[in-house]
N, C-alpha and C positions, 0 to 999 in steps of 0.2 A: 318776189325776189327779195332778198335781203341778205343778211349776213351769215357768216359761218366761220369757224376756224379762227376766232380771235383769241382763243386760249382761255376763255372765261368759264368753260363748262357748258353742258347742254341746257342747264336751267337758268342761264343768264338771260338778260334782255336781248342779247345778240343771238344770232343763230339762223335767221331766215335768209334765203338767197334764191336767185333765179337759176333754173337749170342752165347748163352751159350751152355753147353754140353747137351746131349740128356735128361738126367734125369731132368735138370733144365729148359728145353725148355717148359715144361708144368707148371712151377712155375715162375722162374725168368724171362724167356723170355716173357711169356704171360703178365707179369706185365709191362715190358718195351716196348714190341711190341704187344699191345693189338689186333691189326688187323691180326697178324700172327697166324693162327690156327694150330692145331696139324698136319694137312695134308699139311701145308706149303703154304696155299693160303690166301691172305689178304681178309678181308671182304670189300665189295664195299658199302660205305655209300652213302646216297643221299642228305645229308645236304649241303647247299650252301657253308658253311665254309669249309667243306671237299673238295668240288669241286674246290674252289678257291685255297686252298693249293695244291691240286693235279695238277691243271693246271699250277700253278707257278713252281712246282717241275719238271713237265715234260718239260716245256720250258727251264728251267735252265739246266736240264740234257742234253737235245739235244744240247744246245750251248756248254756245256762242252765236249761232245763227238766229236763235229765237230771242235772245235777250240783250246782246251787246249793241249799244246805240251806234257805234262806229260802223259795225258790220251791217246793221239794218239799213242805214243810210246808203251804204255802198251797194247793197243788194237792190234797193229801189232805183239807184242811179244807173246800175247796169241794166235793169229791166227797161228803164226809160230810154236808154240808149240803144235798145234792140238786142241786148246781150243778156237775156235772163239767165240766172244761175240756177242750176239744178244740183242738189246735194249729192245725189248718186253719180251724176255724170261728171261734175266739175271738181270734186274733192276726192283725194285718195290718201288713206292712211297707210303708211309704209315704214318699214325699218330703214334707217339711213346710217351711214358710217360717219365717224367723227362727231363734231358738235353741231352739225347742221340741224336746223329746226324745221325748215320747209323751203319750198321753191315754187315758182310759177313756170310751168312747161308750156311755152308759147306754141309749140308745134301741135299740141293737143288741147290747148286752152284749159289746162287742168292744173289745179293747185295740189302740190304734194305736201302732206303733213307728216313730219317724222315722228311717228308714234313712240319710238323708243327714246326720244330726246325731249318731247314736250311733256313736262312733268306736273303742270298744274293748270287750272282754269285761266288764270291771268296770262300765263305764257301762251296758251292757245288763243286767247283773245288778241294778243299782239301779233302772233304769226298770221292768223286769218286776216286781220285788218291790213297788215303790210302787203300780203300777197294779193288781196282784193284790189288794192290801189294799183298794183301792177296790172291786174286783169282789166281794171277800168281803163287804164292808159292804153292797153292793147286793144280794147274795144273802140275807143273814141279816136285813136290816132294811128297813123301808119308808123309804128315803132319798129325799127330794125334792131332787134335785141342783139343780133349776132355779129354784125359787121360795123356798126356805128356806136362807138363807145360813148359819144355824147348823148345819144338817145337813152342808153342804159343809165348814164349818170343823171339825166334829168328825172327819170322815173325813180331812181334811188333817192334823190333829194326829196322828191314829193312824198315818197313812202316814209322816209325818216321824219319828215316835217309834219305829216298829217295823221300818222298812225298812233300818236301818243307816246312813242317809245323815247322821245326826248323830253318827256314831262319831268317836272321837278322831282317827283317821287322816284321815278326810275333812275334819274341821275344821282340822287342821294344814295340809292342802293348800290350804284356803281362807284360810289365814293368820289364822284366828280362834282366839284363845286365851282361856281363862278358867278360873276355879277353882270357886267356889261356884255351884251350880245351872246350870252351863254347858250341860248337856244340855237342860234345860228351856228355856233361853233360845234355843238353836238350834232346837228343835222349834217354839216359838212363832213365831220369826222366819220360818222356812221355810213354816209354814202360812199366815201372812199374805201372803207373797210369792205363794204358790200361788193364793190367792183373788183377789188383785189382778191376776193374770195372766189370769183368766178371767171376772172380773166387773167391770163398769163402775161401781165404787163407790169411795168415798174410802178412804184408808188408815185413817182414824179408824173408819169403819164396819167395815172388815175386822178391825181390832184389837179392837173391841168384841165382835164375833161370836166370835173366837177366845178372848178372855178369859172370855166367858160359859160356854163349854163346856170350857175347858181342863182343869180338875181332873178331871172325870168321864171325859173322852175320853183324857186322858193316862194315866189309871190303868186304862183298858180295854185289856188286853193280848191279847185273843183274836185269833187262835187260838194264839198263842205261849205264853201263860201267864206270860210274863216279858218284859222288854225284852231282845231279842237284840242285844247291843252289837257282836257280831262273829259270824263264821261258826261258831266253836266253840260259842257260846251257842245259835246257831240249830240246830245239830246236836243238842244236848241237848234243846232245846225240841221238836224233831221226834220224838226218841225218846220223850219224855214224852207227847206227843200220841198216838203210836201205842200206847203202853202204856195210856193213859187210854181209848182207843177199845176196846182188847181187854178192859179191865176192865168197861166198861159193857155190852159185848156178852155178857158172861157172867153178868150179873145177871138 
């Protein structure tokens, strides 16, 4: 789940979002994700442009799954939690409308990657990481994505906090600068944008939901055990997760 439609274009750090609730899946979701049918299967186009986007998406996804330390930790954590991820089953490259970069379809436990909007490897890394955090939350907890805005807010806070999208480098590219509590401000702002992108609610309601859960969800660093501000931190977190797993397996 993540963000979309904040007006910064398809290749900005924003753009990932969760698929909307069931009643909106036939309306809002079909408008944003035109290839995602009611039965949850994307249409397979035959146009060369579609194939080019799809091939590029598949190659970038494969590289992300094999090399990105954020993603490798999340995949291990999902498997450890009994929700092993399969590339063919749980990821779908599709064309999307607007500036959406991706979404987590809770009804099918599938991550949608917007192949026409994800324009480089770094962007793919961010989208997959963000959506896998939502998938991890969906696996480990009884998240009611569709009727409890506080549940959605909590997962959006966690995804913004742990995916690296509020890193100093990304914020500099967005021309956002700050000193005191800048990371917290970025996480809060992006979580609010995410909710507004997928829920027909006022900004005040979205802000209230985020503020109510912010402290507890911001401090929930699972499965990283820390805030991985960059790929080096993520590698350390992955190493610690693997060692933790080995430790508990020997008890």
